[in-house]
N, C-alpha and C positions, 0 to 999 in steps of 0.2 A: 507236147514236145519234151523229149528227154534232154535234160541239162547235162547229164554226165554219161560216160561210157565206162562200164565196170565189168570186170571178169573175176571169177573165183579162182584162187590159186590152189593147186594141189599140194603146195609145200607149206612149211611152217613160216612164221613171220620173218625170221632172220634169213632163211634161204630165199624167200620171195624178194626181200630187199636186195640181196646179192644179185638175183636174176634181173631185177629192175635196173640196177646200176650197170650190169653187163649189156643189157638191151639198149639202154640209153647211149652208151659208148658205141655199140655196134651200129646204131642207127645214124650216127654222126651228129647227134644232139649233144648239148652240154648242160650239165647241172650248174645252175647259177647260184642256188642257195639250197641248203638242206635244213629242214626244221624237224627236230625230234621233239614232238609235242609232249610225249610222255615224260621225258627228262626235264623239259622246261617247266611243265606244270608240277612235277614232283618237287622241284626246288622251291616252289611256292606253297607246298603243302597239299596239293591236289593229286589224287591218284586216278589215273585213267588207263584204259587198255592201250597197247602199243599203237601209235599213230605217227607215221612219217610223211611229211609233205616235201616233195622235191619241186623246186622251180626249175623248169626245163626250157632252155632256149632252143627254138626250132630254127634250123638253118634256112630261113626265108626272110627276106628284107621286110621290115615294118610289121612283123608278126609279134603279137604280145607273148609274154612268157606263158607257158602251159604249166598248170599245177597238177602234178601227179601225186596221188595219195596211196599209201599202203596202210591198211588198218585191219583190225579184227572186229567182226560183228557176228554175234551168236556163234562163237567158236570157229568161225570161218575166216580165212585170210582173203582179203579183197585187194585188187589193184584197180584204181579208178582215176579218171581224169575228167575235168570239166571240158566239154566239147569245144574245140576252138571256134566253131561257127557261132556258138552261143556267147562265148566270151567276147569275140570280135563284135558281135551285135551290140553288146552292152557298152563296149568302149567306143566303137566307131558309128554305131547306129544302123549298120547294114552288114549282116553276115555274108552277103553275097560278094562283098569286096575282098574277102579273105583269099590269099593266094591259092591257086588250084593245087589240090593234092595234100594240103596241110592236114585236113581232117582225116583223110585216109592214112597218112603217115603216123598220126598220133594213135589211131585205132590199131594199126599194125604194131606199133611199139608196145601197147598194152597187151595185145595178143601174144607177142613174142615173150613177154614176161611170164606168162602162165602156161604156155604150151611146152 
């Protein structure tokens, strides 16, 4: 089972972050929290490649926050998300109870960021 859905971005890191934020707004989702892990860890003396984690609220009742990641791996920028069905299964014990269409909406969001 794949725990995440990820796509390679044809853009640089900053441009990908901008595309992600545009896609989130265009999809009707909300960014609840933004974690710039590189900056946070640099303040503690650790140096890592750029990594941004966005906690995204899906406009569906009783649905957990979705964590969308933008990061660099082997000189490639990636946009990834933990699949809502997997996250829901961990939280609720049954991914089948996830509101219909949430997984497809999240996949479409990631696709829109990199197309």
